[in-house]
N, C-alpha and C positions, 0 to 999 in steps of 0.2 A: 574232955574225955568222952563225954556222951555223945558228941557230934561226930567224932572219930568213929565210934561204934556204930552209929547210924550209917555214916558213909561206908563203913566197911561192910555193914549188913546189907546195904543197897548194892554195893559192888558185887557181893557173893550172890545175892538174889538174881541180879542182871547176868552174871556169869553162868548161873544156872540154868536161866531161861535160854541164853545164847547156845550152851552146851546141848539143852534138850532139841532146840530148833536144828542145830547143825546135826545131831544125831538122827533126827527124823528124815533129812533129805538124803543122806547116803543109804538109809534102809530102803527107802522108796525107789532109789536108783538101782539098788542091787536085784530088783525084779527084772528079770531079762525081757520081759514082754513089754514093760513101760518105754514109751518112746514114740517116735513118729516113723512110720514104715511106708514105703512106696512100692507099689505093685510093679514087678518086673514082668510086663506083658509077654515079651520075647521068651521068656523061660517058663512061662505058665501054660497050662493046658485047660481049656474049657470045652466040655463035651455035654450037651451040644453047645456050638458056639453060637455067635462070636463072643469073644472076651470084651470087657469093658476097655475103652481107650486109655483110661488112666484110673488109678485109685490111690488115695492116701489115707492111711488109718492112724489115728493118733489115739494111744493107749495111755491113760493117766492112772496114777495111783490114787484111790480112795480109801483110806484106812488099809485093811487087809484085802480090799477088792480093787476092781478096776472100773474106769469109764472108757467106752469105746466110742469114737466118733469117725464115721466113714464119710469121706468126700469122694465121690466117683463120677467120672464122665462114662456114661452108658454108650454101647456100640452106635446108637442112633444120634450121639451128640448131646443128649440132655443130661443136665446134672442131677445127681441124687445125694442128698445128704441124709445120714440116718445114724442111729446110735442107740446106746443103752448103758446103764451103770448096774453092776453085779458085785455081790460080796464073794462070788465065786464059791458059793456054799450048796449049789445044786438046786436052788429055788428059782422058779420063773420070775422074771423081771419083765417089765414092759420094754417093747422095742418101738421107737418112734421114727417116722420118716420113710420106712420101707414097706411098700404094699404087700411084699410077699410074706412078712413075718409080724407078728403083734406080741410075741414073746421069746426071750431067750433064757436058757437055763445053762449056767457056766459052772464048771468044775475044774479045778486044778489037780491034775493027776501028778505031776512032779514040778519041781522048781522051773523047768524049761518046756513043759507040756501042759495042755488043756484040751478041754472038750467043750463045745457049745452046741446045744440042740435048739434049733430054731422051730417056733410053732406058729401056726395060724389057726385061730378059733379052737385052741385046745389040741390041734392035731400036729404031730411031728411032720415037719415039711422036709428040713436038711439037719444033717449032723456034721459038723466041722471038728477036725482034730488039728491042733495047732502045735507046733514044734520049732522052739528057737534053737538054731546051732549053738554049739559049745562056744564059738567065739562071740556069740551076741550079735552078729551082724546081719544074719539072715533068718528069715522066718518062713517056714512052709505051712500053708493051711489047705488041708485036703478035706474036701466036701462032697458028701453024697446025699442024694435024696431025690426030690422031683421039683421041677419048675412049676409055675403057675399054669402052664398048659398041660401038665401032667407027664411030661417028659422026664426021663431018667437024668440026673445030673451026676457028673464025674469030673470034678474040678480039682486041680492041683495048682495053687497059686503061690508064687514065690515072691517074697517081699524082702527089700533091703532097708536097714535102719538107716536113718539120717542123722 
């Protein structure tokens, strides 16, 4: 009887662990921003231009926060990989791989909207507002600020979820 009790206890423990693991995955997947997003260059506007040749953004769930990994081909054909991880709590976090920014400050304003303030040496460079469509298939990122040359930026980038 004791062996059966241990087996039952072990089975219940494994079932509980499995249930918790399964419960975590759908919760992460319900965050509409999490996923792989591809830039639709034709639908996007970059002022001043030119637009990147391509860009893929992979957004992952990290606790209640996100990790962001950008893989882009710039207008001149050079590759740029950069990213950051944020709790979406409005605190600055380091940005790696992008010479235009060294910090990002992320806040989630609603389940489908967020704001990222990018900084260089403590100074705000650009602000991006992100909105995921209700169907979860498209994301629009509107960015305003200045480029490294001091020119005003006005970008509306459209992404499609893969």
